[in-house]
N, C-alpha and C positions, 0 to 999 in steps of 0.2 A: 554783669558787675566788670566798668571796668577797675580792673585787678594789677594793683603795682604789686603786691606781697608786702607792701609792709601795713605802719599802725594805723591808718585813716583809711583806706579802701577795708582792709579789716574790718574796723569799728563799724563802719560803713553798711559794709554787710550783713554785720551784726544785727544791726538796725534794717535793713532790708530784708532779711528774712522774719520780721517780728510784724510788718507792715502789710495786712489785709487787704489792700490795692493791691500788690504786688507780687509778683511771681516768678525769683530770680532760674533763668535756663542757663545764663555762658557766663563765664570767663572772659573779658577781651583784655591784652597783655603790650604793651609795645617790646619788641626785642631791639636789639643791635643783631642785626644777622650774621655782619663782619666776625664781632666775639660771638657771639651766640649767647649772651645774656641782657637781665631786664634794663630796660634804657635808665639814664640817671643811678641804677641801684647797683650793677655793674655784678648783679645776682647771677650763677649755672641755670641757666634753662631747665637742667637737674633738677633744682631745688624748688624752680617754680611747677616741672608739673606734677612733683612731688607732694606742693598743698591743692594744686586740683584734684588728685587722688584720695585727699583725702575729706575734699570738700565733697567730694560725688560728681561734681558739675565738670561740662565739655569746657574746654581750652580754648581759647584761637588769640593766635602768633602774630598780630603783628608785628609783618620783618624788616622792619627799616636799615638803609644804607647808611653810613654810620655817619658821615653829616647830611643827613636832607634837607635837600629848599623847601622851605613852608605848602609851596603848592605840591613839592611830590608825597609830604604828608597827607598834604589832605587828601592827595586820589589815592593813596593808599589806605588811609582811613574810612576812604568809601568803598572802597573793593572791600573788607574785609568785614564790613558793616553788612553790606548789601546783603547778603545769603542769611544775615538773621533777620533783617526786616522781611525777606522772603518771607519766613517762617513765623511772620506776624510780630516780632520783638517790635513793640513800640517804645520801650523807653531806656534809656542810657543813666547808670547809678552812678556818679563821684562819688569821692571821699575829701572833697573842697571843704574846707572852713572858709577863709578869708578873702581870698585874692579876686576879687570884682569885676576887675576886667577878664579874668581864666574862665570865669564862669562864663561872661557874656560874651567869649570866643564859641566856648561850648555851644548852649544856647542855638547862637547861632550857624553856628557849622549841620548841627545837629538838624535841627529844624530844616535846613535845607533835601534831609533825609524824611522828612517825617517823623522825626522822635523824641520825645519830650526827652531832655536832661531833669535828676533828681538827685538834689544833694542833702543827703539824711544828716551833716553832719551840719552845715550851714549855719555859721555867726555863735555857734557854742564856746563860751570859755574856754581855754583851752587846758588849764587848771581843770578842769572838769570832766571832758575827753579825758584826759592822762588819768588821773582817780578810778573814773568807769574805768578803762580799760585793761586796768590792772588790778582791778579789784571782780571783774569779770575774770579772769585767771589767762589775758592772752600773756604770752610771752613773746619776748622781739630781742633781737640783737641788731643794732647798729652798725650799716656796711658797710656806710660811707659818709665822709664829714665830708664840708669845704675851709679849707684852712684858712681861709678868708676870716672865719665866725673861730673853729675848733681846733686844735693839735690832736696829731697821732693817738695822743691816746685816748680817746672816748669811742677811735675806728675802735669794732669790734668785743666793744661791752654789751654786756646785758641792757635794754633798757628796763630800767627798777628808778625805786625811788632815792639811789642811790645819787646812777646817772645822772638825773635831773638837780639833786642836789648840788651834782657838782658844774651844772650848764655855768658859763661865765656872764656878766650883767648885759645885759641885751639880746641873749639871745632867744628866738622866741623859744617856749619848750615844747613843741611841737613842729618845730624846725617848717613852719610853713616860709622864711623867706631862701628856704632852700639848705638850710646849717648843717641837715645830717638826713639820711634814710636809715631806713629800716627794715629786716626779714622778720613775719610772724612764723614760729617754730609749734607755735603750738597757742590752740584755738578754742571755745568754747565750743565749736563746730566741729573741728575736725573728728574723725574718727581716731583718733590715735596723735602726739605730736612725733613731727621730723625732729630725728636722730643726725648728729650733724657735727663733725671738728672743722676746725680752723686753721684754714690754708696761710699763705702769701700775704702778703699784708704791704699792699703797694702803692704809689703815688703816681697819678696820672697829670699830665697838668693839655689845659685848653684855652682857647683864643677867652681873653676876658672879652664880655660884654662891652659895645658902644656906648663910646662917656663914661668911665669909669674909672679911668687913669690908668688902667691897666694895663699890661701888654697880654697875662696869661694871668686863670685860676688852680691853683692846684687842687687837689681833691685827694684822700685816702682813701681807700678801697679794702676792707675786707672779705676775702676770698673765703666762700662754704663752700664742706667740700661733704656728701650722700656719708655716712655713718652705714659700712658693708660689713657689721661687726654678730649680725644676727641674731640680735635684741635689738624687735620692733620696738620705735617710743622710746630708744634712752636719750636720756639728755643729756645737754651742754651742761658742766657744771657754772656755777652761776661765774661770770666772767669780771674779774678785774682791773683797774688802771693798769697798763700797762704801754710799753714802749714799743713793745715786740707782737706778735702775732703768737700764740701760742702752738 
């Protein structure tokens, strides 16, 4: 399971676990090795490991440099997948929904290793996916927003009906254009929820994609800290819109 820790991979795993043709054996997550955080999402490795522990699945971390070239990424990915294929893994599950180019890229690269890509959520309507996600009892917090689409007040909020209602027009409700990323802290297949507290809210800028007309793009990240209060499974309070972190 290609596991980002967010809502799409979490829901895709839910369906993969119920597919009689699949047997999920491992999680694979891309991590920024320089910062020790999940790539794109900015979530601490400790929080990622908490998810794996509650799932009871071994976690393979694809440790990437801060700005890997595509050739470097593909080399490191092959190195991470080789031990899994040697153990008999034949399929890789993804939470992608609509991005055709990304799907083709995944399928082409995996075919070189004799792996088949599986997409349990492919082309399902956004509103249907999110309704199912919430109805099943998943809970997630928004950990990253692209300020081209959303302001900082959306970062750190719980992904719920209020959050979806407040999204500006033109923003994909599932964040398929990179509008936001999330961290799942409660799931029907977790042994118990993940307790955490919100840390610093941080802005980072990165070079804008070629042809975008901008020099850089800004992102807001909500840091999540493991809650060490001895109360296993304690949940955070529902988050409200705010311009500052809790």
